[in-house]
C-alpha atoms as one frame of an Amber mdcrd trajectory, in Angstrom:
protein
  59.053  81.881 -27.969  59.502  83.167 -24.358  63.405  83.635 -24.907  63.214
  84.702 -28.480  65.140  88.126 -27.050  68.286  85.984 -26.698  68.978  86.198
 -30.341  70.574  89.575 -29.355  72.707  87.965 -26.418  76.305  87.364 -27.098
  76.930  83.638 -27.483  80.126  83.916 -25.414  77.745  85.011 -22.474  74.723
  82.537 -23.140  77.333  79.480 -23.504  79.597  80.648 -20.630  80.521  77.321
 -19.260  83.377  78.099 -16.559  83.870  81.383 -14.648  87.150  82.137 -16.926
  85.779  81.088 -20.186  86.129  83.727 -23.025  87.318  82.575 -26.321  88.873
  79.775 -24.600  88.787  78.665 -20.886  91.495  80.886 -19.127  91.938  78.198
 -16.499  94.591  76.819 -18.846  96.882  80.077 -18.423  96.706  79.540 -14.795
  97.893  75.967 -15.089 100.908  77.369 -16.996 101.527  79.637 -14.326 101.494
  76.886 -11.830 103.988  75.058 -13.619 106.268  77.925 -13.871 106.037  78.053
 -10.156 106.883  74.472  -9.609 110.084  74.898 -11.941 111.099  78.035  -9.689
 110.576  75.910  -6.685 112.710  73.068  -8.135 115.520  75.585  -9.270 115.615
  76.623  -5.735 115.894  73.523  -4.373 118.731  72.405  -6.852 120.440  75.684
  -5.847 120.215  75.100  -2.028 121.438  71.544  -2.551 124.479  72.930  -4.034
 125.377  74.820  -1.162 128.250  73.460   1.108 126.795  71.623   4.051 123.361
  71.393   2.401 120.711  69.327   4.875 119.713  67.331   1.639 116.666  65.328
   3.428 115.180  68.546   5.152 115.552  70.563   1.887 113.910  67.809  -0.160
 111.111  67.381   2.611 110.255  71.077   2.109 110.284  70.802  -1.531 107.797
  68.240  -1.437 105.598  70.085   0.892 105.941  72.984  -1.322 104.876  71.062
  -4.327 101.618  69.497  -2.340 100.822  73.162  -1.420 101.076  74.490  -5.083
  99.062  71.331  -6.166  96.298  72.042  -3.635  96.024  75.552  -4.643  95.677
  74.720  -8.372  93.011  72.040  -7.786  91.260  74.603  -5.759  91.287  77.329
  -8.296  90.046  74.650 -11.011  87.364  73.687  -8.653  86.183  77.229  -8.380
  86.445  77.874 -11.788  83.460  75.310 -12.751  80.724  77.472 -10.895  79.138
  74.431  -9.601  78.112  75.522  -6.325  77.864  78.819  -4.267  80.976  80.249
  -2.943  81.469  80.697   0.621  83.131  83.880   1.893  85.946  81.784   3.176
  86.645  80.524  -0.431  86.317  83.734  -1.971  88.960  84.956   0.534  91.273
  82.001  -0.510  91.379  82.847  -3.948  92.330  86.135  -3.037  95.005  84.583
  -0.909  96.601  82.606  -3.640  96.572  85.527  -5.824  98.914  87.212  -3.455
 100.848  84.200  -2.417 102.683  83.455  -5.667 104.538  86.423  -7.656 104.639
  86.101 -11.262 107.271  87.794 -13.435 105.341  90.587 -15.350 108.241  92.303
 -17.177 112.111  92.221 -16.666 112.710  93.221 -13.103 109.106  93.387 -12.080
 106.521  91.148 -10.477 102.759  91.041 -10.462 100.009  89.041  -8.507  99.386
  85.547  -9.681  95.803  86.519 -10.976  94.913  89.323 -13.041  92.176  91.555
 -11.544  89.861  90.179 -14.140  90.718  86.754 -13.394  90.142  87.274  -9.608
  86.740  89.000 -10.253  85.484  85.973 -12.149  87.225  83.313 -10.051  85.249
  84.733  -6.912  81.802  84.873  -8.435  79.361  83.860  -5.779  77.248  81.596
  -7.998  77.230  80.351 -11.367  79.840  81.674 -13.856  78.650  85.035 -14.839
  79.664  88.371 -13.485  77.253  91.090 -12.487  77.761  92.780 -15.981  77.162
  89.477 -17.748  74.254  88.719 -15.719  72.892  91.911 -16.636  73.403  91.377
 -20.415  71.735  87.981 -19.824  68.521  89.423 -18.239  68.135  92.204 -20.934
  66.892  89.250 -23.150  63.592  89.646 -21.709  63.153  93.239 -22.373  63.879
  92.367 -25.986  61.480  89.506 -25.818  58.613  91.767 -24.830  59.575  94.473
 -27.439  59.632  91.631 -30.223  56.300  90.071 -29.130  54.391  93.157 -28.614
  55.420  94.361 -32.142  53.531  91.292 -33.593  50.037  91.587 -34.914  48.650
  88.812 -32.662  44.968  87.682 -33.554  42.339  88.403 -30.696  42.621  85.146
 -29.026  46.592  85.305 -28.751  46.771  88.904 -27.822  48.160  88.131 -24.244
  51.089  85.956 -25.380  53.496  88.996 -24.774  52.203  89.433 -21.111  52.333
  85.312 -20.566  55.933  85.088 -22.122  57.255  88.311 -20.754  56.693  87.214
 -17.401  58.550  84.267 -16.625  61.431  85.928 -14.836  59.120  87.843 -12.395
  58.715  86.804  -8.912  55.427  86.479  -6.714  57.253  88.981  -3.989  57.859
  91.788  -6.750  61.743  91.133  -6.727  61.700  89.821 -10.353  62.344  91.501
 -13.548  61.938  93.259 -15.840  58.929  95.033 -14.276  59.142  93.888 -10.878
  55.459  92.428 -10.917  53.744  90.788  -7.896  51.744  87.666  -7.910  48.522
  89.928  -8.011  49.825  91.526 -10.978  50.381  88.511 -12.960  47.868  86.319
 -14.964  47.755  82.738 -14.030  49.434  81.909 -17.502  52.446  83.893 -16.770
  52.881  82.505 -13.166  52.777  79.085 -14.872  55.396  80.014 -17.382  57.616
  81.089 -14.308  57.442  77.511 -13.164  57.671  75.762 -16.225  60.879  77.873
 -17.357  62.557  77.339 -14.031  61.982  73.617 -14.247  62.928  72.980 -17.947
  66.255  75.025 -17.112  67.044  72.692 -13.829  66.621  69.558 -15.855  68.178
  70.466 -19.286  71.089  68.323 -20.413  72.257  70.777 -23.199  73.614  73.662
 -21.070  77.483  73.836 -21.099  77.547  75.049 -17.879  75.620  72.816 -16.013
  74.300  69.064 -15.951  70.582  68.121 -15.839  69.200  67.733 -12.663  67.180
  64.771 -11.378  63.369  65.224 -10.577  64.152  65.117  -6.896  66.786  67.586
  -7.216  64.788  69.956  -9.405  61.716  69.724  -7.245  63.761  70.404  -4.009
  64.853  73.512  -5.690  61.789  74.608  -6.988  60.415  73.874  -3.643  62.860
  76.390  -2.183  61.972  78.880  -4.548  58.498  78.408  -3.559  59.207  79.280
   0.238  61.415  82.537  -0.880  58.522  84.080  -2.919  59.852  83.424  -6.258
  57.449  81.027  -7.681  53.354  80.815  -7.139  52.775  78.675  -4.284  49.188
  77.148  -5.390  50.529  76.535  -8.690  53.644  74.613  -7.583  51.262  72.666
  -5.292  49.249  71.654  -8.385  52.491  70.939 -10.365  53.537  68.470  -7.765
  50.344  66.946  -6.711  49.103  66.441 -10.442  52.689  64.988 -11.213  52.892
  67.256 -14.185  56.858  67.045 -13.692  56.698  63.394 -14.454  54.628  63.682
 -17.746  57.115  66.038 -18.904  59.824  64.007 -17.624  58.694  61.049 -19.710
  58.746  62.978 -22.806  61.798  64.731 -22.635  64.341  63.785 -19.961  67.067
  61.124 -19.878  65.823  57.982 -17.992  68.594  58.458 -15.511  67.166  61.620
 -14.457  63.744  60.148 -13.585  64.004  59.092 -10.054  61.427  58.174  -7.458
  60.250  61.354  -5.885  59.418  61.408  -2.214  56.986  64.516  -2.113  57.164
  64.598   1.691  60.927  65.944   1.152  60.068  68.547  -1.103  60.448  72.064
   0.673  57.252  73.892   1.012  54.945  71.461  -0.671  51.780  71.331   1.296
  50.298  68.255  -0.203  46.690  69.306  -0.058
């Protein structure tokens, strides 16, 4: 119910598994361009070998070095496309350098950068697979959720459901969305929803853009979110101390995700 507004979110945004995915993953187009670059390098080698007095060993050594360089750049772009880790500025700069390193035929007599502006924009996304514009589309679902829930004729004992469900993307420091509420402005139930939503998202195994995290990995990430003002610190401590995570895991997670949790290594956990 808390995500019912996602019925209005385009599927190609919700299920964007890689940075270059649209109807298909455009990394395949980039792989094809790399094959053209390899072909051109081989043609250049053959032409040079046909020259009188050609130094065959030196030319072939340079050709193999060129192939290794092309292969390394191709694998790097494929890795960047997964969006599995936050990109460092140096990695973003390398993507830009690769785009300029290789020239690609655009039309007879003209060449263009190896990557299109849109490909470059997507491959240099700092974290995840969504551009800023796509993330705004995703974030809008909560506004729709609130409108949908507030339009329903709730009985008296459920009249606060819109507030509970609509607050799961707020932060305790007021930097969340859609209303920028602080901890003091939110009900306990809404703050609980925030922790539950993040934990479910971290451990979920049905997302095309990520794998399901283990309990330890998920709790460490949640602990960092506790430290930076994202989730309620007191409720997080209860969540860990009472092992709520384990009761959920035993019902819904794959056994391979249920590892032994060392609570002393969870960031921000007080243990009190």
